[in-house]
Residue frames as qw, qx, qy, qz and C-alpha x, y, z in Angstrom:
[[0.560, -0.599, -0.067, -0.568, -6.07, -2.99, -3.10],
 [0.024, -0.406, 0.805, -0.433, -4.80, -4.00, 0.36],
 [0.473, -0.266, -0.839, -0.047, -6.20, -7.13, 2.00],
 [0.416, -0.701, -0.494, 0.304, -6.47, -5.11, 5.24],
 [0.230, 0.528, -0.007, 0.818, -6.51, -1.33, 5.54],
 [0.439, -0.624, -0.513, 0.393, -6.43, 0.26, 9.00],
 [0.192, 0.609, 0.112, 0.761, -7.07, 3.99, 9.25],
 [0.055, -0.446, 0.342, -0.825, -6.33, 5.80, 12.52],
 [0.692, -0.449, -0.534, -0.186, -7.96, 3.27, 14.82],
 [0.061, -0.485, 0.528, -0.694, -7.98, 4.04, 18.54],
 [0.675, -0.429, -0.595, -0.086, -8.93, 2.21, 21.69],
 [0.056, -0.521, 0.417, -0.743, -9.21, 4.02, 25.00],
 [0.601, -0.431, -0.663, 0.118, -9.73, 2.50, 28.42],
 [0.368, -0.844, -0.231, 0.314, -10.49, 5.59, 30.46],
 [0.011, -0.933, 0.258, 0.253, -7.37, 7.75, 30.33],
 [0.526, -0.348, 0.699, 0.337, -5.28, 4.88, 28.91],
 [0.614, 0.594, -0.259, -0.451, -4.75, 4.79, 25.14],
 [0.804, -0.133, 0.573, 0.090, -4.26, 1.13, 24.32],
 [0.571, 0.300, 0.512, 0.567, -4.09, 1.97, 20.58],
 [0.033, -0.760, -0.110, 0.640, -3.44, 5.48, 19.33],
 [0.422, 0.773, -0.150, -0.448, -4.19, 6.59, 15.73],
 [0.516, -0.260, 0.761, 0.295, -2.87, 3.37, 14.18],
 [0.671, 0.612, -0.073, -0.413, -2.81, 3.20, 10.37],
 [0.387, -0.346, 0.811, 0.271, -1.52, 0.19, 8.40],
 [0.761, 0.405, -0.201, -0.465, -1.97, -1.48, 5.03],
 [0.551, -0.263, 0.788, 0.073, -1.42, -5.23, 4.64],
 [0.516, 0.458, -0.456, -0.562, -1.05, -6.48, 1.07],
 [0.973, 0.066, 0.006, -0.219, -1.86, -9.93, -0.24],
 [0.869, 0.271, -0.306, 0.278, 0.92, -12.42, 0.45],
 [0.009, 0.702, -0.456, 0.547, 2.53, -10.34, 3.22],
 [0.695, -0.352, -0.564, 0.273, 3.69, -12.05, 6.39],
 [0.020, -0.728, 0.068, -0.681, 3.13, -9.01, 8.56],
 [0.568, -0.245, -0.622, 0.480, 4.53, -8.92, 12.08],
 [0.268, -0.843, -0.059, -0.462, 3.08, -6.59, 14.71],
 [0.695, 0.047, -0.484, 0.530, 6.03, -6.24, 17.06],
 [0.162, -0.680, 0.195, -0.688, 6.13, -4.71, 20.49],
 [0.108, 0.136, -0.837, 0.519, 6.50, -5.45, 24.21],
 [0.197, -0.528, -0.821, 0.088, 3.59, -6.52, 26.39],
 [0.075, -0.735, -0.398, 0.544, 1.13, -3.65, 26.73],
 [0.171, -0.256, 0.385, 0.870, 1.99, -2.14, 23.34],
 [0.531, 0.404, 0.121, -0.735, -1.51, -2.71, 21.89],
 [0.121, 0.238, -0.867, -0.421, -0.87, -5.76, 19.71],
 [0.033, 0.292, 0.953, -0.070, -3.68, -7.99, 20.98],
 [0.223, 0.608, 0.401, -0.648, -6.08, -5.04, 21.20],
 [0.249, 0.485, -0.435, -0.716, -5.39, -4.22, 17.55],
 [0.138, 0.023, -0.945, -0.296, -6.08, -7.81, 16.48],
 [0.098, 0.432, 0.814, -0.375, -9.25, -7.85, 18.57],
 [0.268, 0.586, 0.096, -0.759, -10.49, -4.69, 16.84],
 [0.308, 0.393, -0.594, -0.631, -9.87, -5.88, 13.28],
 [0.162, -0.096, -0.976, -0.111, -11.61, -9.19, 14.09],
 [0.437, -0.454, -0.342, -0.697, -14.67, -7.38, 15.41],
 [0.611, -0.348, -0.662, 0.259, -14.17, -8.67, 18.97],
 [0.319, -0.492, -0.309, 0.749, -13.27, -5.29, 20.47],
 [0.239, 0.882, 0.377, 0.149, -15.06, -2.07, 19.56],
 [0.501, 0.185, -0.033, 0.845, -12.67, 0.72, 18.55],
 [0.131, -0.689, -0.365, 0.613, -12.97, 4.15, 20.16],
 [0.292, 0.812, -0.085, -0.498, -12.24, 5.76, 16.80],
 [0.007, -0.483, 0.741, 0.467, -10.95, 5.17, 13.30],
 [0.859, 0.293, 0.053, -0.416, -11.93, 2.62, 10.68],
 [0.284, -0.372, 0.840, 0.273, -10.67, -0.57, 9.07],
 [0.771, 0.381, -0.109, -0.498, -11.58, -2.51, 5.94],
 [0.574, -0.186, 0.781, 0.158, -11.12, -6.11, 4.89],
 [0.424, 0.249, 0.749, 0.444, -10.84, -6.82, 1.16],
 [0.054, 0.192, 0.316, 0.928, -11.96, -3.27, 0.38],
 [0.443, -0.523, -0.430, -0.588, -15.18, -3.35, 2.41],
 [0.453, -0.525, 0.383, -0.610, -16.65, -3.17, 5.89],
 [0.009, 0.209, -0.960, 0.185, -16.05, -6.26, 8.03],
 [0.749, -0.017, -0.010, -0.663, -18.93, -8.74, 7.66],
 [0.856, -0.124, 0.476, -0.161, -19.80, -12.45, 7.83],
 [0.850, 0.522, -0.003, 0.070, -18.53, -13.04, 4.28],
 [0.249, 0.782, -0.492, 0.290, -15.16, -11.58, 5.31],
 [0.587, -0.516, 0.553, -0.287, -15.01, -13.68, 8.46],
 [0.959, 0.132, 0.247, -0.050, -15.11, -16.81, 6.31],
 [0.671, 0.660, -0.211, 0.264, -11.96, -15.63, 4.54],
 [0.000, 0.712, -0.522, 0.469, -10.05, -15.24, 7.84],
 [0.843, -0.261, -0.456, 0.116, -8.64, -17.85, 10.21],
 [0.046, -0.751, 0.343, -0.563, -7.53, -16.56, 13.61],
 [0.760, -0.301, -0.510, 0.267, -5.91, -17.84, 16.79],
 [0.103, -0.777, 0.210, -0.585, -5.85, -15.32, 19.63],
 [0.408, -0.576, 0.590, -0.392, -3.80, -16.27, 22.68],
 [0.240, -0.228, 0.942, -0.059, -3.99, -19.95, 23.82],
 [0.516, -0.019, -0.618, -0.594, -6.06, -22.32, 21.65],
 [0.511, -0.127, 0.634, -0.566, -8.89, -24.13, 23.44],
 [0.567, 0.079, -0.709, -0.411, -10.03, -27.65, 22.58],
 [0.859, -0.367, 0.001, -0.357, -11.87, -30.46, 24.34],
 [0.182, -0.666, 0.717, -0.094, -9.15, -32.15, 26.44],
 [0.645, -0.100, 0.747, -0.123, -10.51, -35.72, 26.21],
 [0.776, 0.585, 0.200, -0.127, -11.01, -35.62, 22.43],
 [0.691, -0.127, 0.386, 0.598, -8.28, -36.31, 19.91],
 [0.105, -0.364, 0.285, 0.880, -7.06, -34.01, 17.15],
 [0.049, -0.213, -0.770, -0.599, -9.41, -35.34, 14.47],
 [0.178, -0.650, -0.735, 0.079, -12.48, -35.09, 16.73],
 [0.190, -0.654, -0.207, 0.702, -11.61, -31.55, 17.80],
 [0.058, -0.245, 0.442, 0.861, -11.03, -30.36, 14.24],
 [0.065, -0.405, -0.827, -0.384, -14.33, -31.89, 13.10],
 [0.158, -0.740, -0.549, 0.356, -16.09, -29.77, 15.72],
 [0.138, -0.539, 0.131, 0.821, -14.28, -26.65, 14.45],
 [0.045, 0.050, 0.719, 0.692, -15.27, -27.56, 10.89],
 [0.091, -0.605, -0.787, -0.075, -18.89, -27.80, 11.98],
 [0.162, -0.738, -0.291, 0.587, -18.77, -24.39, 13.65],
 [0.086, -0.458, 0.366, 0.805, -17.20, -22.86, 10.54],
 [0.727, 0.505, 0.303, -0.352, -19.70, -24.67, 8.29],
 [0.090, 0.607, -0.682, -0.397, -16.76, -25.95, 6.28],
 [0.926, 0.220, 0.064, -0.301, -17.71, -28.67, 3.81],
 [0.959, 0.201, -0.070, 0.185, -15.43, -31.69, 3.42],
 [0.122, -0.893, 0.431, -0.046, -12.40, -30.35, 5.34],
 [0.836, 0.285, -0.440, 0.164, -9.32, -32.43, 4.63],
 [0.588, -0.774, 0.187, -0.144, -8.35, -32.93, 8.26],
 [0.914, -0.135, 0.179, 0.338, -5.62, -35.48, 7.53],
 [0.563, 0.567, 0.064, 0.598, -3.93, -32.99, 5.17],
 [0.184, -0.879, 0.088, -0.432, -4.15, -30.21, 7.76],
 [0.787, -0.581, 0.205, 0.024, -2.60, -32.43, 10.43],
 [0.847, 0.184, 0.135, 0.480, 0.18, -33.28, 7.98],
 [0.269, 0.794, -0.008, 0.546, 0.89, -29.58, 7.44],
 [0.340, -0.799, 0.272, -0.415, 1.28, -28.96, 11.19],
 [0.401, 0.370, -0.808, 0.221, 3.21, -32.22, 11.73],
 [0.479, -0.225, 0.588, -0.611, 0.63, -33.87, 13.98],
 [0.752, 0.126, -0.477, -0.437, -0.39, -36.86, 11.84],
 [0.502, 0.136, -0.821, 0.236, 1.42, -39.25, 14.16],
 [0.035, -0.126, -0.712, 0.690, -0.60, -37.98, 17.14],
 [0.354, -0.184, -0.330, -0.856, -3.98, -37.48, 15.49],
 [0.667, -0.369, -0.600, -0.242, -5.63, -40.15, 17.68],
 [0.433, -0.125, -0.592, 0.668, -4.10, -38.86, 20.93],
 [0.200, -0.846, -0.491, 0.055, -6.28, -36.85, 23.30],
 [0.196, 0.844, -0.033, 0.498, -5.59, -33.12, 23.39],
 [0.562, -0.803, 0.149, -0.134, -4.69, -33.24, 27.11],
 [0.884, -0.222, 0.222, 0.346, -1.62, -35.38, 26.28],
 [0.576, 0.684, 0.073, 0.442, -0.18, -32.76, 23.90],
 [0.505, -0.247, -0.136, 0.816, 2.81, -30.57, 24.69],
 [0.079, 0.750, 0.205, -0.624, 2.30, -26.80, 24.56],
 [0.009, 0.425, -0.560, -0.711, 3.93, -26.67, 21.13],
 [0.049, 0.212, 0.927, 0.305, 1.64, -29.42, 19.81],
 [0.086, 0.691, 0.628, -0.349, -1.40, -27.57, 21.17],
 [0.068, 0.670, -0.128, -0.728, -0.29, -24.43, 19.34],
 [0.010, 0.210, -0.773, -0.599, 0.15, -26.38, 16.11],
 [0.083, 0.453, 0.887, 0.043, -3.31, -27.92, 16.45],
 [0.084, 0.750, 0.321, -0.572, -4.62, -24.37, 16.92],
 [0.050, 0.494, -0.472, -0.729, -2.90, -23.40, 13.67],
 [0.058, 0.132, 0.927, 0.346, -4.51, -26.40, 11.94],
 [0.112, 0.642, 0.700, -0.290, -7.91, -25.17, 13.16],
 [0.099, 0.694, -0.021, -0.713, -7.31, -21.77, 11.56],
 [0.000, 0.282, -0.728, -0.625, -6.73, -23.49, 8.21],
 [0.270, 0.399, 0.875, -0.045, -10.16, -25.12, 8.12],
 [0.337, 0.821, 0.390, -0.246, -12.25, -23.61, 5.34],
 [0.643, 0.241, 0.280, 0.670, -9.12, -22.60, 3.40],
 [0.050, -0.935, -0.212, 0.279, -9.11, -18.92, 4.50],
 [0.563, 0.714, -0.023, 0.416, -7.15, -16.31, 2.57],
 [0.031, 0.716, -0.382, 0.583, -5.82, -14.59, 5.69],
 [0.762, -0.315, -0.523, 0.216, -4.44, -16.07, 8.91],
 [0.144, -0.787, 0.230, -0.555, -4.03, -14.16, 12.18],
 [0.791, -0.192, -0.502, 0.292, -1.85, -15.42, 15.03],
 [0.279, -0.868, 0.157, -0.381, -1.41, -13.73, 18.41],
 [0.271, -0.661, 0.672, -0.195, 1.93, -14.64, 20.03],
 [0.923, 0.124, -0.263, -0.251, 2.03, -18.12, 18.43],
 [0.702, 0.244, -0.569, 0.351, 5.39, -19.02, 20.04],
 [0.285, -0.654, 0.326, -0.620, 4.68, -17.53, 23.47],
 [0.710, -0.438, 0.429, -0.346, 5.80, -19.79, 26.34],
 [0.970, 0.227, -0.090, -0.016, 7.33, -22.45, 24.09],
 [0.662, -0.507, 0.397, 0.383, 10.75, -24.03, 24.53],
 [0.015, 0.590, -0.521, -0.616, 13.30, -23.60, 21.70],
 [0.180, 0.054, 0.929, 0.318, 12.18, -26.81, 19.98],
 [0.224, 0.655, 0.695, -0.194, 8.52, -25.77, 20.15],
 [0.110, 0.786, -0.047, -0.607, 9.34, -22.30, 18.80],
 [0.058, -0.376, 0.731, 0.566, 11.23, -23.81, 15.87],
 [0.209, 0.296, 0.922, 0.137, 8.33, -26.19, 15.08],
 [0.210, 0.783, 0.474, -0.344, 5.73, -23.40, 15.10],
 [0.030, 0.705, -0.316, -0.634, 8.01, -21.16, 13.01],
 [0.144, -0.140, 0.865, 0.459, 8.51, -23.95, 10.46],
 [0.234, 0.520, 0.819, -0.057, 4.73, -24.51, 10.31],
 [0.170, 0.830, 0.212, -0.488, 3.97, -20.82, 9.69],
 [0.011, -0.577, 0.546, 0.607, 6.64, -20.57, 6.99],
 [0.218, 0.106, 0.927, 0.287, 5.25, -23.71, 5.30],
 [0.237, 0.706, 0.634, -0.208, 1.77, -22.19, 5.28],
 [0.054, 0.789, -0.087, -0.606, 3.12, -18.89, 3.94],
 [0.209, -0.260, 0.751, 0.570, 4.57, -20.72, 0.93],
 [0.271, 0.484, 0.822, 0.132, 1.01, -21.39, -0.25],
 [0.124, 0.395, 0.312, 0.855, 0.56, -17.63, -0.77],
 [0.356, -0.757, -0.547, -0.028, -1.70, -16.91, 2.19],
 [0.037, 0.696, -0.186, 0.692, -1.52, -13.54, 3.92],
 [0.673, -0.376, -0.559, 0.307, -0.42, -13.84, 7.55],
 [0.137, -0.771, 0.154, -0.602, -0.70, -11.28, 10.34],
 [0.780, -0.214, -0.509, 0.295, 1.29, -12.20, 13.44],
 [0.269, -0.875, 0.167, -0.365, 1.62, -10.34, 16.74],
 [0.875, -0.104, -0.314, 0.352, 4.75, -11.05, 18.73],
 [0.287, -0.936, 0.203, -0.002, 7.13, -9.56, 21.29],
 [0.793, -0.281, 0.409, 0.352, 9.94, -11.91, 20.19],
 [0.180, 0.809, -0.297, -0.475, 12.19, -9.91, 17.89],
 [0.182, -0.373, 0.844, 0.339, 14.14, -12.84, 16.50],
 [0.428, 0.333, 0.840, -0.011, 11.00, -14.71, 15.47],
 [0.381, 0.827, 0.214, -0.353, 9.57, -11.71, 13.62],
 [0.044, 0.734, -0.529, -0.424, 12.88, -11.31, 11.82],
 [0.253, -0.186, 0.923, 0.223, 12.96, -14.99, 10.81],
 [0.348, 0.442, 0.825, -0.055, 9.31, -15.29, 9.74],
 [0.260, 0.812, 0.388, -0.351, 7.96, -11.94, 8.54],
 [0.517, 0.430, 0.341, 0.656, 8.31, -10.01, 5.29],
 [0.037, -0.664, -0.082, -0.742, 6.92, -6.80, 6.87],
 [0.454, -0.338, -0.636, 0.525, 6.79, -5.37, 10.37],
 [0.181, -0.781, -0.118, -0.586, 4.99, -2.69, 12.38],
 [0.460, -0.011, -0.615, 0.640, 6.67, -1.67, 15.63],
 [0.389, -0.747, -0.312, -0.441, 4.34, -0.56, 18.43],
 [0.378, -0.015, -0.597, 0.708, 5.06, 0.99, 21.81],
 [0.060, 0.366, 0.557, -0.743, 2.30, 1.96, 24.25],
 [0.429, 0.660, 0.577, -0.218, -0.25, 1.94, 21.47],
 [0.219, 0.851, -0.179, -0.442, 1.79, 4.15, 19.15],
 [0.882, 0.385, 0.151, 0.224, 3.17, 3.09, 15.77],
 [0.392, -0.738, 0.297, 0.462, 6.90, 3.83, 15.75],
 [0.096, 0.496, -0.663, -0.553, 7.80, 2.37, 12.34],
 [0.786, 0.253, 0.527, -0.203, 6.35, 0.11, 9.67],
 [0.490, 0.684, -0.393, -0.371, 7.27, -1.35, 6.31],
 [0.909, 0.243, -0.335, 0.041, 9.16, -4.19, 4.68],
 [0.817, -0.497, 0.034, 0.291, 11.75, -5.81, 6.95],
 [0.692, 0.206, 0.146, 0.676, 14.42, -4.64, 4.51],
 [0.093, 0.736, 0.109, 0.662, 13.31, -1.03, 4.86],
 [0.598, -0.784, -0.013, -0.166, 13.22, -1.16, 8.66],
 [0.763, -0.434, 0.291, 0.381, 16.60, -2.86, 8.85],
 [0.375, 0.854, -0.297, -0.202, 19.08, -0.89, 6.78],
 [0.954, 0.214, -0.133, 0.163, 21.94, -2.78, 5.18],
 [0.022, 0.823, -0.483, 0.299, 24.66, -1.09, 7.20],
 [0.825, -0.017, -0.517, 0.227, 27.17, -3.40, 8.86],
 [0.514, -0.834, 0.155, -0.125, 28.10, -3.10, 12.52],
 [0.737, 0.393, -0.408, 0.368, 31.84, -3.30, 12.99],
 [0.661, -0.746, 0.048, 0.065, 33.80, -3.75, 16.21],
 [0.616, 0.589, -0.316, 0.417, 37.43, -2.63, 16.41],
 [0.674, -0.727, 0.027, 0.129, 40.11, -2.79, 19.07],
 [0.603, 0.585, -0.287, 0.460, 43.71, -1.61, 19.40],
 [0.636, -0.332, -0.374, 0.587, 46.34, -1.09, 22.09],
 [0.144, -0.133, -0.026, 0.980, 46.23, 2.60, 21.09],
 [0.139, 0.627, 0.764, -0.057, 42.50, 3.25, 21.39],
 [0.025, 0.779, 0.121, -0.615, 42.80, 7.06, 21.12],
 [0.028, -0.412, 0.598, 0.687, 44.63, 6.90, 17.78],
 [0.126, 0.255, 0.923, 0.259, 42.12, 4.34, 16.53],
 [0.124, 0.733, 0.586, -0.321, 39.19, 6.59, 17.39],
 [0.045, 0.714, -0.173, -0.678, 40.76, 9.59, 15.61],
 [0.102, -0.182, 0.816, 0.539, 41.45, 7.37, 12.60],
 [0.161, 0.453, 0.876, 0.047, 37.84, 6.14, 12.44],
 [0.111, 0.770, 0.353, -0.520, 36.43, 9.67, 12.59],
 [0.027, 0.571, -0.420, -0.705, 38.29, 10.53, 9.37],
 [0.120, 0.068, 0.909, 0.393, 36.66, 7.71, 7.34],
 [0.387, 0.038, -0.115, -0.914, 33.56, 9.02, 5.58],
 [0.674, -0.081, -0.575, -0.457, 31.85, 5.65, 5.18],
 [0.481, -0.210, -0.768, 0.366, 32.09, 4.85, 8.89],
 [0.340, -0.681, -0.052, -0.646, 29.87, 6.30, 11.60],
 [0.235, 0.174, -0.778, 0.555, 31.26, 6.00, 15.14],
 [0.570, -0.525, -0.499, -0.388, 28.58, 4.74, 17.54],
 [0.615, -0.736, 0.135, -0.247, 30.06, 4.03, 20.96],
 [0.324, 0.506, -0.750, 0.278, 32.96, 2.68, 22.99],
 [0.880, -0.407, -0.063, -0.237, 32.65, -0.41, 25.18],
 [0.792, -0.471, 0.250, 0.297, 35.83, -0.80, 27.20],
 [0.289, -0.509, 0.539, 0.606, 38.67, -1.21, 24.70],
 [0.363, 0.323, 0.785, 0.385, 36.29, -1.89, 21.81],
 [0.207, 0.356, -0.057, -0.910, 34.98, 0.80, 19.43],
 [0.415, 0.429, 0.802, 0.025, 31.71, 0.16, 17.62],
 [0.142, 0.417, -0.233, -0.867, 30.78, 1.82, 14.32],
 [0.710, 0.508, 0.436, -0.218, 28.29, 1.49, 11.47],
 [0.259, -0.357, 0.622, 0.647, 29.91, 0.74, 8.13],
 [0.602, 0.466, -0.161, -0.628, 28.40, 1.29, 4.68],
 [0.876, 0.026, 0.476, -0.075, 27.67, -2.14, 3.17],
 [0.706, 0.698, -0.115, 0.034, 29.62, -1.29, 0.02],
 [0.145, 0.725, -0.624, 0.253, 32.85, -1.56, 2.05],
 [0.887, -0.112, -0.447, 0.029, 34.49, -4.44, 3.90],
 [0.680, -0.718, 0.114, 0.096, 36.27, -5.15, 7.17],
 [0.823, 0.051, 0.181, 0.536, 39.36, -5.96, 5.09],
 [0.298, 0.735, 0.096, 0.601, 39.49, -2.35, 3.84],
 [0.451, -0.863, 0.060, -0.221, 39.41, -1.12, 7.43],
 [0.862, -0.381, 0.176, 0.284, 42.26, -3.44, 8.37],
 [0.685, 0.354, 0.179, 0.611, 44.36, -2.32, 5.38],
 [0.054, 0.843, 0.059, 0.533, 43.74, 1.38, 6.05],
 [0.634, -0.767, 0.083, -0.052, 44.55, 1.00, 9.74],
 [0.860, -0.147, 0.183, 0.452, 47.83, -0.74, 8.89],
 [0.491, 0.561, 0.157, 0.648, 48.72, 2.05, 6.44],
 [0.181, -0.837, 0.047, -0.514, 48.15, 4.54, 9.29],
 [0.312, 0.362, -0.732, 0.486, 50.45, 2.53, 11.61],
 [0.601, -0.275, 0.377, -0.649, 47.54, 1.25, 13.72],
 [0.253, 0.104, -0.960, -0.057, 47.55, -2.44, 14.60],
 [0.691, -0.276, -0.104, -0.660, 44.08, -3.84, 15.20],
 [0.077, -0.223, 0.922, -0.308, 43.81, -6.34, 18.03],
 [0.359, 0.374, 0.800, -0.303, 40.09, -6.92, 17.41],
 [0.281, 0.233, -0.391, -0.845, 38.06, -6.76, 14.21],
 [0.222, 0.301, 0.924, -0.084, 34.54, -8.15, 13.88],
 [0.306, 0.070, -0.252, -0.915, 31.73, -7.28, 11.44],
 [0.158, 0.327, 0.922, -0.133, 28.08, -8.34, 11.58],
 [0.104, -0.456, -0.544, -0.697, 24.80, -7.44, 9.88],
 [0.263, -0.153, 0.343, -0.889, 22.52, -5.14, 11.81],
 [0.099, -0.292, -0.951, 0.025, 19.66, -7.09, 13.40],
 [0.289, -0.649, -0.465, -0.529, 16.01, -6.18, 13.90],
 [0.600, -0.617, -0.408, 0.305, 16.74, -6.14, 17.63],
 [0.432, -0.213, -0.013, 0.876, 19.37, -3.41, 17.21],
 [0.023, -0.338, -0.401, -0.851, 17.08, -1.45, 14.91],
 [0.453, -0.653, -0.573, -0.201, 14.15, -1.92, 17.30],
 [0.550, -0.540, -0.319, 0.552, 16.16, -0.60, 20.25],
 [0.266, -0.025, 0.154, 0.951, 17.26, 2.45, 18.22],
 [0.200, -0.481, -0.516, -0.680, 13.66, 3.19, 17.18],
 [0.532, -0.655, -0.536, 0.033, 12.31, 2.81, 20.71],
 [0.508, -0.384, -0.211, 0.741, 14.99, 5.12, 22.16],
 [0.178, 0.267, 0.280, 0.905, 14.15, 7.93, 19.71]]
């Protein structure tokens, strides 16, 4: 049974469809990324499944039942920027959150250790960097030991160091077996953190599934030669290569992962073609995302 099951949910704002017939299943232990540009319906979707926004249509279930107070206690969520009392320190702020959640005996020191804020637990919130504020927000979601965690753009606006710290924190939490749902427009972060992904555009689901099923294992290969015409004719005759495009004097193709760049080089040499450029790389989520969006 899925932890979360979404069935054809919709949200309309007048003539605008913020979310259109979205269906998803999130299984226990998934780190599920909802990926899409701004305006794709990510935050609206999270708002609906948390009971903050009323859907125009469709249904969703948590833990096999209708969303209720008992389900809310199993979910920790951080939507957009976390808000705390600026003149209070981390411990004081988390104690207030624990009181609101009616969490008994929260181990605040342990939570601050998880998010790497122990050394600043007595500092007022207003002195924190943006990355530290995000990590304190993540600590707040862990109060009450929820089974599911929901984060909306957790690395938004952070510098590279802050992004890396938040990513490390989320991955550390994921190791405990918790289910995580994360909305983001940052392709690289979804690829580094998530086990599954749903790609949205203008409220429509374009693709979903395990990262490995969205990103095929084809290899992108770049080739160059002083005789570009002969090279192109040569490539078109190789069954396990699919010509993609030409950029200047460089040809780009998809290569079946069961073959290697060395085979290409050997075959080219046997056909009297000297390669001046040969580079292979694994297809990224960004490349796959751009292909899906263009379709």
